[in-house]
Backbone as a ProteinNet text record, in pm:
[ID]
protein_1_A
[PRIMARY]
MTYENLDAKLINALLGDGRASLRSLAEELDVSVTTVSNHLRDLEDEGVINGYTPRVNYDALGYDVTAIIQLKVEGTALVDVTERLQQEKQMISVYEVTGDYDIIAIGKFRDTDGMNTQIKKLLTDVDIRESNTSVVLNAVTENEQFELDISE
[TERTIARY]
-3150.7	-2997.3	-2904.5	-2824.2	-2692.7	-2571.9	-2437.9	-2314.8	-2250.3	-2297.9	-2176.9	-2079.3	-1967.2	-1859.8	-1927.4	-1911.6	-1962.5	-1828.8	-1728.4	-1637.9	-1547.4	-1552.7	-1595.6	-1673.9	-1796	-1893.7	-1876.3	-1794.3	-1798.5	-1692.4	-1535.9	-1446.6	-1507.8	-1528.9	-1545.9	-1711.7	-1742.7	-1875.9	-1775.5	-1665.7	-1565.2	-1483.2	-1464.8	-1360.3	-1457.2	-1608.4	-1667.1	-1650.7	-1695.3	-1737	-1649.9	-1570.1	-1520.4	-1546.8	-1619.4	-1685.9	-1793.9	-1859.6	-2033.1	-2046.6	-2188	-2176.9	-2186.2	-2233	-2243.2	-2402.5	-2501.4	-2652.4	-2623	-2597.9	-2581.4	-2487	-2384.9	-2359.9	-2397	-2510.2	-2596.1	-2703.5	-2731.2	-2861.9	-2792.2	-2736	-2662.7	-2614.2	-2555.4	-2518.6	-2626.2	-2797.7	-2892.8	-2862.5	-2803.3	-2783.5	-2744.6	-2774	-2760.4	-2694	-2694.4	-2596	-2487.1	-2545.9	-2420.4	-2356.8	-2400.4	-2298.6	-2218.4	-2262.9	-2141.1	-2043.6	-2065.1	-2025.4	-1884.5	-1973.3	-1872.9	-1731.9	-1798.4	-1729.7	-1619.4	-1636.7	-1585.7	-1452.6	-1502.8	-1401.1	-1323.4	-1353	-1279.2	-1156.4	-1225.9	-1145.1	-1050.3	-1061.8	-939.9	-863.9	-916.7	-793.1	-711.7	-752.8	-695.7	-546.9	-592.9	-514.2	-515.2	-638.2	-716.9	-782.1	-806.5	-824.4	-783	-650.4	-552.6	-522.4	-650.4	-734	-770.1	-846	-907.3	-866.3	-822.6	-830.9	-829.7	-783.7	-860.1	-781	-779	-711.1	-687.7	-569.5	-510.8	-447.9	-498.7	-466.1	-339.4	-211.9	-147.1	-97.1	-103.2	-99.4	-157.7	-276.8	-357.2	-301.2	-214.4	-199	13.6	-12	114	242.9	225.3	349.2	310.2	371.1	303.5	448.5	533.4	712.7	654.2	674.6	658.2	787	890.2	1020.1	1054.3	1073.6	1038.8	1228	1273.9	1402.7	1422.1	1520	1593.2	1734.5	1775.3	1859.2	1932.8	2121.5	2138	2202	2181.9	2267.3	2365.7	2471.5	2549	2492.9	2532.2	2467.9	2389.4	2460.8	2375.4	2329.2	2296	2243.7	2077.7	2054.3	1929.3	1800.9	1774.5	1726.5	1769.4	1879.5	1927.8	1826.3	1831.9	1876.3	1693.6	1600.5	1459.7	1401.2	1467.1	1393.5	1429.3	1516.4	1598.4	1480.2	1453.7	1359	1232.8	1158.9	1024	1053.3	1113.1	1137.9	1158.8	1166.3	1117.5	988.3	962.6	811.1	779	835.9	799.5	797.5	843.1	857.3	726.2	626.2	503.3	484.5	628.1	621.7	744.9	833.2	941.9	917.5	981	973.8	1133	1150.5	1200.7	1232.4	1305.5	1294.7	1417.7	1394.8	1408.7	1437	1602.6	1605.9	1785.2	1789.5	1901.4	1945.9	1811.8	1805.2	1773.6	1788.8	1764.8	1638.7	1619.6	1508.2	1446.3	1336.6	1243	1196.2	1232.6	1124.2	1085.9	957.3	932.1	785.9	892.9	818.9	780.9	704.5	589.4	691	732.4	776.6	720.7	691.7	683.8	729.8	865.2	938.7	1097.3	1154.6	1247.2	1371.7	1372.5	1431.4	1439	1357.9	1325.2	1356.8	1308.5	1312.6	1526.1	1631.5	1677.4	1796.7	1709.1	1818.6	1799.4	1647.1	1637.1	1724.3	1750.6	1835.7	1986.3	2036.7	2154.5	2211.1	2055.3	2086.4	2119.2	2056.5	2064.4	2251.2	2231.4	2346.6	2462.7	2471.8	2568.6	2567.4	2465	2490	2550.3	2683	2730.5	2708.5	2619.3	2495.2	2493.1	2410.4	2404.7	2525.8	2533.2	2611.6	2564.7	2487	2441.3	2280.2	2242	2113.5	2044.2	1929.3	1851.6	1764.7	1691.3	1585.4	1500.3	1399.3	1230.6	1128.9	1170.8	1065.9	925	809.9	687.6	635.4	609.2	531.6	362.6	353.7	166.2	155.8	61.8	26.9	-116.7	-108.4	-203.5	-373.2	-237.5	-331.4	-261.4	-294.3	-159.8	-305.9	-192.1	-337.8	-447.1	-486.7	-548.9	-567.8	-676.4	-731.2	-825.3	-868.3	-881.5	-1028.8	-1160.7	-1246.4	-1161.2	-1282.3	-1265.6	-1344.3	-1264.9	-1392.9	-1508.9	-1601.8	-1763.2	-1761	-1746.3	-1835.5	-1963.4	-2083.9	-2176.8	-2269.6
-1138.1	-1200.5	-1251.4	-1141.5	-1143.4	-1209.7	-1261.2	-1273.3	-1198.7	-1151.3	-1082.7	-980	-999.1	-928.2	-853.6	-1009.4	-969.3	-980.8	-1058.8	-1003.1	-849.7	-774.9	-666	-540.5	-615	-516.2	-521	-722.2	-672.9	-613.2	-645.4	-539.9	-367.4	-354.2	-168.5	-124.8	-271.5	-246.5	-198.8	-281.9	-343.3	-219.6	-140.3	-2.7	102.6	127.3	204.6	186.2	89.3	16.7	-80	-95.8	-218	-282	-206	-319.6	-324.4	-327.1	-304.7	-523.4	-563	-692.2	-749.6	-885.5	-941	-952.2	-906.6	-838.6	-793.5	-653.8	-477.5	-539.1	-581.5	-635.5	-702.2	-825.1	-884.3	-815.3	-740	-652.1	-555.7	-472.2	-400.5	-410.8	-562.7	-640.3	-729.1	-687.4	-832.5	-972.6	-1008.9	-1160.2	-1172.8	-1301.4	-1371.6	-1364.4	-1386.1	-1333.3	-1496.7	-1586.6	-1680.9	-1673.7	-1656.6	-1596	-1475.9	-1421.2	-1314.3	-1350.7	-1448.2	-1513	-1590.7	-1708	-1791.1	-1671.3	-1541.8	-1478.5	-1423.6	-1407.7	-1293	-1423.1	-1527.4	-1621.5	-1646.9	-1671.4	-1689.2	-1613.1	-1475.2	-1351.1	-1308.6	-1379.2	-1356.1	-1499.4	-1625.6	-1778	-1760.8	-1619.1	-1598.4	-1547.5	-1497.5	-1349.1	-1176.7	-1143.3	-1062.4	-966.7	-1024.5	-953	-1026.1	-898.5	-955.7	-872.7	-862.7	-824.6	-739.8	-674.4	-562.3	-477.4	-335.1	-275.5	-121.1	-72.1	89.6	140.6	271.1	303.5	420.4	453.8	525	670.4	792.4	909.6	894.6	914.9	878.4	1087.3	1194.9	1328.3	1364.8	1242.5	1307.8	1217.4	1108	1077.2	1167.6	1223.3	1282.8	1248.9	1138.1	1139.4	1254.9	1328.4	1436.2	1462	1416.1	1431.8	1330.2	1347.9	1216.7	1224.8	1122	1144.2	1075	1023	976.1	926.3	776	797.8	698	748.2	697.1	619.1	510.9	455.7	353	400.1	318.8	203.4	53.7	-29.9	-130.3	-230.2	-290.3	-407.3	-421.6	-548.3	-653.6	-713	-871.5	-782.6	-726.3	-705.6	-630	-661.5	-549.4	-670.6	-788.2	-823.2	-797.3	-768.6	-775.8	-679.9	-601	-376.5	-411.7	-452.1	-437.4	-499.2	-632	-705.9	-604.4	-525.2	-512.2	-308.1	-289.4	-142.3	-198.9	-357.3	-373.5	-373.4	-452.5	-457.4	-301.8	-199.3	-127.4	16.9	-13.1	9	163	198.7	341.6	375.3	291.6	235.3	196.6	292.6	210.3	147.7	186.7	136.4	167.9	-11.9	-8	-35.4	-19.7	-43.6	-65.1	-149.9	-223.1	-109.2	-39.4	41.3	56.4	79.4	132.6	200.5	256.1	417.6	430.9	568.7	642	617.4	552.9	433	279.3	222.5	88.7	62	157	119.8	235.6	276.9	396	346.5	426.7	378.4	537	523.8	581.7	586	654	660.5	707.6	756.5	840.3	885.3	1033.4	1004	1128.3	1144.1	1216	1358.4	1370.2	1508.2	1497.2	1625	1611.2	1543.2	1523.4	1395.8	1290.1	1227.7	1102.3	1048	1116.1	1131.8	1051.2	1232.9	1210.6	1063.3	1050.8	882.2	819	806.3	724.7	703	802.6	844.4	795.3	866	818.7	697.6	600.5	491.3	392.5	425.2	408.8	388.4	517	536.1	458.7	376.4	337.8	146.8	146.8	55.6	-5.4	-59.1	-94.5	-152.9	-183	-204.4	-165.5	-8.5	185.8	226.7	255.8	342.7	477.8	510.1	650.1	699.3	785.4	795	943.8	986.9	1054.7	1080.3	1180.9	1189.2	1324.5	1366.3	1397.8	1417.9	1557.2	1611.4	1648	1527.4	1610.3	1655.2	1772.6	1933.5	1917.2	1907.8	1793.7	1691.8	1646.4	1466	1558.9	1581.8	1535.8	1474.3	1371.3	1179.2	1091.2	1068.8	947.4	792.6	652.7	559.8	554.5	608.3	587.1	433.7	359	297.7	325	249.8	274.7	197.2	175.4	176.4	59.8	-43.5	-169.9	-131.4	-94.8	-73.2	-227.2	-128.5	-264.9	-251.8	-348	-333.9	-421.9	-312.2	-425.1	-402.7
-1184.6	-1174.5	-1229.3	-1172.6	-1323.6	-1254	-1276.4	-1255.4	-1308	-1439.2	-1536.2	-1453.8	-1441.8	-1425.6	-1206.7	-1174.9	-1016.3	-909	-1005.8	-900.5	-918.3	-1022.2	-1020.5	-952.8	-966.9	-926.6	-740.2	-690.3	-563.2	-494.4	-571.3	-538.7	-546	-631	-622.5	-512.7	-448.4	-377.1	-248.1	-212	-127.1	-117.2	-206.5	-215.2	-120.3	-195.6	-114.3	14.2	58.6	203.7	255.1	292.9	299.8	470.7	485	648.4	633.3	471.3	433.2	425.2	487.2	551.1	437.4	407.3	341.5	282.7	358.3	327.6	272.2	298.7	189.1	82.2	56.9	-55.4	-152.9	-103.6	-188.5	-224.2	-114.9	-185.6	-305.4	-265.8	-396.3	-511.1	-502.9	-631.7	-695.5	-610.6	-665.5	-634.3	-562.8	-589.1	-444.2	-411.7	-275	-152.3	-35.8	71.8	63.7	-42.8	-12.5	-132.2	-263.6	-386	-333	-286.2	-234.5	-157.8	-71.7	3.6	-61.6	-147	-175.1	-303.7	-368.5	-469.5	-401.2	-262.1	-136.9	-97.8	-33	-115.3	-191.6	-248.5	-436.2	-400.9	-404.9	-420.6	-306	-192.5	-89.7	-121.9	-173	-175.7	-247.7	-430.7	-538.1	-489.1	-381.1	-281.6	-426.3	-455.8	-504.7	-400.8	-299.7	-177.8	-80.4	-17.4	79.3	172.4	212.3	363.2	352.1	512.8	535.7	644.5	583.3	718.7	713.9	833.5	826.1	737.5	701.5	568.6	723.2	756.2	918.7	818.6	870	841.7	930	861.4	1016.3	992.6	906.9	1034.2	1094	1133.8	1258.6	1401.2	1354.9	1417.1	1468.8	1403.3	1443.2	1341.7	1225	1144.5	1022.3	1075.1	910	874.2	894.2	792.2	726.5	510.3	463.1	404.7	386.2	264.1	187.6	100.3	-69.9	-57.5	-28.3	-11.6	-128.7	-266.5	-300.8	-261.5	-343.1	-207.9	-356.2	-410.6	-499.8	-378.6	-443.1	-355.8	-405.8	-360.7	-468.4	-517.5	-658.7	-743	-647.2	-566	-463.7	-393.8	-347.1	-162.8	-189.5	-310.9	-346	-264	-253.8	-176.4	-56.7	2.6	144.3	203.9	123.2	190.3	123.7	23.8	87.6	162.9	222.8	339.8	476.4	473.3	615.6	573.4	529.6	475.7	503.4	456	532.6	668.8	683.1	838.4	1009.3	897.9	1008.4	981.2	1128.4	1113.3	1006.5	1016.7	932.9	837.2	763.3	590.4	527	470	474.1	339.8	227	67	45.3	21.4	-51.8	-199.7	-269.4	-407.7	-476	-561.5	-701.5	-800.7	-834.4	-969.6	-1044.1	-1199.4	-1279.9	-1261.7	-1332.4	-1318	-1260.4	-1221.2	-1134.8	-1043.6	-952.3	-858.3	-827.1	-732.3	-705.4	-624.3	-557.5	-447.2	-406.5	-403.8	-316.1	-231.4	-88	4.6	43.6	102.4	167	291.1	386.5	541.6	591.9	657.9	800	976.9	932.3	1102.4	1137.3	1229.8	1368.2	1325.7	1270	1344.7	1196.4	1179.2	1054.4	1217.7	1317.5	1355	1351.2	1371.1	1293.4	1203.9	1077	992.6	919.6	1018.3	1005.6	1107.1	1189.7	1271.1	1177.4	1050.6	967.8	871.4	835.5	655.7	728.1	880	907.5	917.8	966.3	1002.6	872	762.1	628.5	579.1	568.8	545.6	598.2	697.8	756.4	713.1	611.3	584.5	489.8	447.3	354.7	240.3	233.8	136.8	13.7	138.3	45.5	-37.9	-167.9	-189	-199.4	-241.2	-232.3	-217.2	-196.5	-61.6	-136.5	-196	-225.4	-190.2	-72	-27.5	-44.8	-30.5	-74.1	16.9	102.9	225.4	125.3	148.9	79.4	175.8	77	77.5	131.1	-30.4	42.6	-0.1	28.8	-15.3	-63.6	-191.5	-270.5	-325.2	-320.4	-288.1	-260.1	-174.3	-106.6	-87.5	-94	-50.2	-131.6	-242.6	-281.2	-391.4	-425	-447.6	-590.2	-721.3	-812.7	-814.8	-884.9	-881.2	-1026.6	-1035.4	-1197.1	-1281.6	-1362.7	-1509.4	-1508.5	-1543.2	-1574.9	-1696.4	-1805.1	-1904.3	-1947.9	-1922.6	-1962.7	-2087.4
[MASK]
++++++++++++++++++++++++++++++++++++++++++++++++++++++++++++++++++++++++++++++++++++++++++++++++++++++++++++++++++++++++++++++++++++++++++++++++++++++++

């Protein structure tokens, strides 16, 4: 029974199966159920693991239009605009970025009409100076997570 890299091994096991039982994780990692439970609780308390959610295929639900929206905002309004974007249910990611634009938002829409409505709403925001929207033609990879390196 070794605890070396146990947290990374536990995270990797959960990336493979987020619904794995404590018992199956303990067997896979060759430690006790109590050890898995304690380490898992610590990872949650430290904010390393932020919850357990299903990985939804939005395309299968009819949200097959993905838009990448770049926004330039008034200097002092960055926080306000990002907070408003977070409230839009179809915005799945909102980033403050460096470069030509201040914000990049990624949204999922049922059709181009829905996307168009959202973009027009954004453009009426007085804090948004400029926008550039790209429609994704093909998502080669999306919402991927990666396993942690384990040095042994």
